[in-house]
Steps between C-alpha positions, in 0.01 A plus 500: 500500500163493320468682173243773473305540178712808420834323556371199309415725202845661523670157501294394199589823322871443573476141371314615189757770438782248537329249271641495150831661592748580227859372505641800689230472765560126536874564546436764764251274680743207480787701652275637773305184589687187388875571518492559879388135530807366315704403808211304651418346164860385443514354850177311429629371166840393642324319782272307264735424211747211495742708294547857619631601158148463360359761739596797282336343194185421693494852645498637144211269412310633803568858392380431145173352624446786746555760227266319259223513760580860600451620142135395526429555869763551770453245778400628839653399739826439318703283742265198515458516124876493434556209736204308355653531153838388640338198666314405183817527290688284753225237477511509119877459505480201738242335278715547190805356676309184593382428146718270292444560129408181315760560231769498771442124527507358151496136607256436784632146543837650592343630820456143628163582651304195603162511334226380731291306252230286657561129468226257398416419861451869586273541199287202611477634857407848373227359273365293791492807727318702233247217454440486878466880514244496218299229678514699824388819320214312335374397845458862610173684456496712181522833692776373729697361202465830316629699800796263550595515130472881489703544820766231478542448126418839350635691801208740545447681830195440718362839399539423127336159542213652695446761227516238223263256667269758658549375857646655813868478594422301819308251282804470272723443803265234638474320163879510460557361851247222444646417160861491616405285800314255276788488251753437777282221637468331161865547403678450832249337732476131580359282224126453548524119531740535799259737679207264451696214660545692828 
């Protein structure tokens, strides 16, 4: 049903009148609008909580948040707002339960976690790969190298690169394709002396 300008003005007037409600008005609104949702809310909380005993506590947290918002501006519609708050509080609770406080583990060595420190051979291989990558980048044209660095190292989007360099997005895409192809050829292709022998 489309709102007419008159009904739209009436709705705005009702919202404005409800804005800034005092405590008695919030209580009346809460009883009229939110409490009828309690059965559905509790079912939702029980379904999504590992421990059903926490549902009542979480319901109270939902009610507190709803009332805080209603004091300023009552939400309209109410049901999606209440369930969005419930969902957000469930997510917050799950995040908190997954965090292990650092002071809970006073001796990290007691955890017996294998630390993956690179050995000397891995460090040599990594330095060699970086040297080869730098050589391959140096072989690219300046514009192509700049596009590859901005896209693959700095993580910029094609649109951001185009704006920064003052070129079109298709030109960025073409330069990136050419650059990545050339890098792959230098890094993973056959050595040039083997190709000349064939």
